[in-house]
C-alpha positions in Angstrom: 18.5 39.9 -38.6 19.5 38.2 -41.9 17.7 35.0 -42.6 20.1 32.1 -43.5 19.8 30.4 -46.9 21.2 27.1 -45.6 21.2 26.9 -41.8 18.4 26.0 -39.4 18.5 26.3 -35.7 17.2 23.5 -33.6 14.1 25.6 -32.9 13.4 26.3 -36.6 13.8 22.7 -37.5 11.6 21.5 -34.7 8.9 23.9 -35.9 9.0 22.6 -39.4 9.0 19.0 -38.1 5.9 19.6 -36.1 4.1 21.1 -39.1 4.7 18.1 -41.4 7.4 15.5 -40.5 6.9 13.9 -43.9 8.4 16.9 -45.6 11.8 16.4 -43.9 14.4 13.8 -44.5 17.2 13.8 -41.9 20.7 12.9 -43.0 23.2 12.1 -40.4 26.6 13.3 -41.7 28.7 12.4 -38.7 32.1 11.4 -40.1 35.4 11.6 -38.4 39.0 11.4 -39.6 40.1 8.6 -37.3 39.1 7.7 -33.8 35.3 7.7 -33.9 33.1 5.6 -36.2 30.2 7.8 -37.2 28.4 5.0 -38.9 28.5 2.7 -35.9 27.3 5.4 -33.6 24.4 6.0 -36.0 23.5 2.4 -36.1 23.7 2.0 -32.4 21.5 5.0 -31.9 20.1 7.4 -31.0 19.3 9.2 -34.3 16.8 11.7 -35.6 13.5 10.2 -36.7 13.7 8.3 -40.0 17.3 9.4 -40.5 19.9 7.8 -42.7 23.6 8.0 -42.4 25.8 9.6 -45.1 29.3 8.2 -44.9 31.5 10.7 -46.8 34.3 8.2 -47.2 32.1 5.4 -48.5 29.7 7.3 -50.7 32.5 8.5 -52.9 34.4 7.4 -56.0 36.8 5.1 -54.2 39.6 3.2 -55.9 38.2 0.0 -54.4 34.8 0.3 -56.0 35.6 2.5 -59.0 39.2 1.7 -59.9 38.9 3.1 -63.5 37.6 6.4 -62.2 40.1 6.8 -59.4 43.3 5.0 -60.5 45.5 7.1 -58.1 43.5 5.9 -55.0 42.7 9.4 -53.9 40.5 10.0 -50.9 37.0 11.4 -50.9 36.6 11.9 -54.6 33.2 13.2 -55.4 30.7 10.4 -56.0 29.2 9.4 -59.4 25.8 11.1 -59.9 23.9 7.8 -60.2 25.3 6.7 -56.8 23.9 9.8 -55.1 20.5 9.2 -56.8 20.6 5.5 -55.6 21.4 6.6 -52.1 18.5 9.1 -52.0 16.2 6.4 -53.4 17.4 4.1 -50.6 16.4 6.8 -48.1 13.0 6.8 -49.5 13.2 10.3 -51.0 10.5 10.5 -53.6 8.5 13.7 -53.1 9.5 16.9 -54.8 8.9 18.9 -51.7 11.3 16.9 -49.5 13.8 19.1 -47.6 17.0 17.3 -46.7 18.2 18.2 -43.2 21.9 17.5 -42.6 22.9 17.0 -38.9 25.7 15.6 -36.8 26.5 14.4 -33.4 28.5 16.6 -31.0 32.1 16.8 -32.2 31.2 16.6 -35.9 33.1 19.0 -38.1 32.5 18.0 -41.7 28.8 18.4 -42.3 29.5 21.0 -45.1 31.0 18.2 -47.3 27.6 16.5 -47.4 25.9 19.8 -47.9 28.1 20.5 -51.0 27.4 17.1 -52.5 23.6 17.3 -51.9 23.3 20.9 -52.9 25.0 20.3 -56.2 23.4 16.9 -56.9 19.9 17.0 -55.4 17.3 18.3 -57.9 14.1 18.2 -55.9 14.1 20.3 -52.8 16.1 22.5 -50.4 19.1 21.4 -48.3 19.4 22.6 -44.7 22.3 22.2 -42.2 21.3 21.9 -38.6 23.2 24.3 -36.3 23.4 22.2 -33.2 24.0 18.6 -32.5 21.8 15.5 -32.2 22.4 15.9 -28.5 21.1 19.5 -28.6 18.0 18.4 -30.5 17.3 15.8 -27.8 17.9 18.3 -25.0 15.3 20.6 -26.5 12.6 18.0 -26.6 13.1 16.8 -30.2 12.1 13.1 -30.8 14.8 10.5 -31.4 14.9 6.9 -32.5 16.9 4.8 -30.1 16.3 1.4 -31.7 19.7 -0.1 -32.9 19.9 -0.8 -36.7 21.6 -3.8 -38.2 23.0 -1.8 -41.2 23.0 1.5 -43.0 23.4 2.7 -46.6 26.6 1.4 -48.2 28.0 2.1 -51.6 28.7 -1.6 -52.3 25.1 -2.5 -51.7 23.9 0.3 -54.1 26.3 -1.0 -56.7 25.0 -4.5 -56.4 21.4 -3.5 -56.7 22.0 -1.1 -59.7 20.2 -2.3 -62.8 22.7 -3.3 -65.6 23.5 -0.9 -68.4 21.8 2.1 -66.7 22.6 5.2 -68.7 19.6 7.5 -68.0 20.1 10.5 -65.8 18.4 10.1 -62.4 15.4 12.5 -62.0 16.5 13.5 -58.5 20.0 14.5 -59.7 20.9 17.7 -61.4 22.5 17.2 -64.9 25.0 20.0 -64.0 25.9 18.4 -60.6 29.6 18.1 -61.3 30.1 21.1 -63.6 32.0 23.1 -60.9 34.1 20.1 -59.7 37.4 20.2 -61.6 40.5 18.1 -62.0 44.3 18.7 -62.1 44.3 19.6 -65.8 41.8 22.5 -65.1 44.0 23.9 -62.3 47.1 23.7 -64.5 45.2 25.6 -67.1 44.4 28.3 -64.6 48.0 28.6 -63.6 49.1 28.7 -67.3 46.4 31.2 -68.1 44.7 28.9 -70.5 41.3 29.2 -68.8 39.7 32.3 -70.1 36.7 34.5 -69.1 34.0 32.9 -67.1 36.0 29.6 -67.0 38.8 31.1 -65.1 38.6 31.4 -61.3 39.6 34.8 -59.8 41.9 33.3 -57.1 42.8 30.0 -55.5 42.0 29.5 -51.9 43.4 26.7 -49.7 41.5 25.8 -46.5 44.1 23.7 -44.8 45.7 24.8 -41.6 48.7 27.2 -41.8 51.3 24.5 -41.1 50.2 22.2 -44.0 49.8 25.2 -46.3 53.2 26.6 -45.6 54.8 23.2 -46.2 53.5 23.3 -49.7 50.6 24.7 -51.7 49.5 25.5 -55.3 51.4 28.7 -56.5 49.6 31.9 -55.7 47.0 30.4 -53.4 45.5 32.2 -50.5 45.1 30.5 -47.1 41.8 30.5 -45.2 42.0 27.8 -42.6 38.6 26.1 -42.3 38.6 26.0 -38.4 38.7 29.8 -38.4 35.2 29.8 -40.0 33.4 28.0 -37.2 32.8 28.5 -33.5 35.8 27.0 -31.6 33.4 25.9 -28.8 31.1 24.1 -31.2 32.2 23.4 -34.8 28.6 22.8 -35.8 28.1 26.6 -35.8 29.5 29.1 -38.3 30.8 32.3 -36.9 28.6 35.4 -37.3 28.3 36.9 -40.7 30.3 40.1 -39.9 33.1 38.0 -38.4 33.2 35.8 -41.5 33.3 38.8 -43.8 36.1 40.4 -41.8 38.1 37.2 -41.7 37.9 36.8 -45.5 38.8 40.5 -46.0 41.9 40.0 -43.8 43.0 36.8 -45.6 42.3 37.9 -49.2 42.4 41.7 -49.1 39.3 43.8 -49.7 39.8 44.2 -53.5 40.3 40.4 -54.0 37.3 39.6 -51.9 35.1 41.9 -53.9 36.4 40.3 -57.1 34.8 37.0 -56.0 31.4 38.5 -56.7 32.2 38.6 -60.4 34.5 35.6 -60.8 34.3 32.9 -58.1 37.4 31.3 -56.6 38.8 27.8 -57.0 38.8 26.0 -53.6 41.3 23.4 -52.6 42.4 21.7 -49.3 43.8 18.3 -48.4 41.1 16.0 -49.9 38.2 18.2 -50.9 36.5 18.0 -47.5 37.4 21.0 -45.4 37.1 23.3 -48.4 33.3 22.6 -48.2 33.1 24.7 -45.1 34.3 27.7 -47.0 31.9 26.9 -49.9 29.1 27.0 -47.3 30.3 30.3 -46.0 30.6 31.9 -49.4 27.0 30.8 -50.2 25.8 32.2 -46.9 27.5 35.6 -47.8 25.9 35.7 -51.2 28.9 34.9 -53.4 28.5 32.8 -56.5 29.3 29.1 -56.5 33.1 28.4 -56.5 35.0 25.8 -58.4 36.2 22.8 -56.3 39.5 20.9 -57.0 38.4 17.4 -56.4 42.0 15.9 -56.0 43.2 18.8 -53.9 46.6 18.5 -52.2 46.1 14.8 -51.9 46.7 14.7 -55.7 48.7 17.8 -56.4 51.2 17.3 -53.6 52.1 13.8 -54.6 52.7 14.6 -58.3 56.4 15.6 -58.9 55.4 17.4 -62.1 53.1 20.0 -60.5 54.4 23.4 -59.5 54.5 24.1 -55.8 55.2 27.0 -53.4 56.1 27.0 -49.7 55.7 29.6 -47.0 52.8 31.9 -46.0 50.4 33.3 -48.5 51.1 36.7 -50.0 48.8 39.4 -48.6 47.0 41.9 -50.8 45.1 45.1 -50.1 
């Protein structure tokens, strides 16, 4: 049995927690696109012991809080490095041995977004994603905190408490955190063959559903819908490794899939959220770190000057 680089079962996490709970920091990444309020559910409880909530929509470069950095009012733009450092400080993360454990409530789908942010930014310790929900943890005897909270971490509070004229890199944050997060100009350079050698992705992969993809996508992109990567009965579980490899081989073609081992792909989706599931899968399968188009279709699709294609992706062998 292959040991996962990034995933912990409930049992594995409970064992580590029993050894030394101080070495773990739980991060509730429950976040939903409409309908449910993950932050309110977290504040109302229950939650894992000492957990903090990571709101992917709030802990981002929003137009409201960072208008100069997001003038187009795009959704879920990757956060400033200092903001992630401030959030980790607010959680009380100070020890270099701290393992961050990302979990969600039943029905959560977007934990990999927080995994990508923390894996790229966090410089101190490992990042794990819990396979199984808060409810599963509780059902297997894991301790929980049921005391309601008055508030949780918010970007506006971190901005207000930031010391003026702070320019130093945060020690918890990797200086290369955003090196693989790219903009529209980079993607246009790829299409126009201006990005050369190690700076040019091998292929572009779009993780939106087939309907959205066929209505419009970046020219030449392949389509790997993110729901296909997870267990349909519980989206907190990835499919088995052999199924994931087979799925990618079918979607990309065997030769193209093998090329990813030498030159990683560029990932895109609707708003740089669902693509993170594929980023997690690629890391689990041993592929190198992909490029991520931050604006994704949210930016590309709205720009009349960008080239676009419609219809299904072209299949390769």
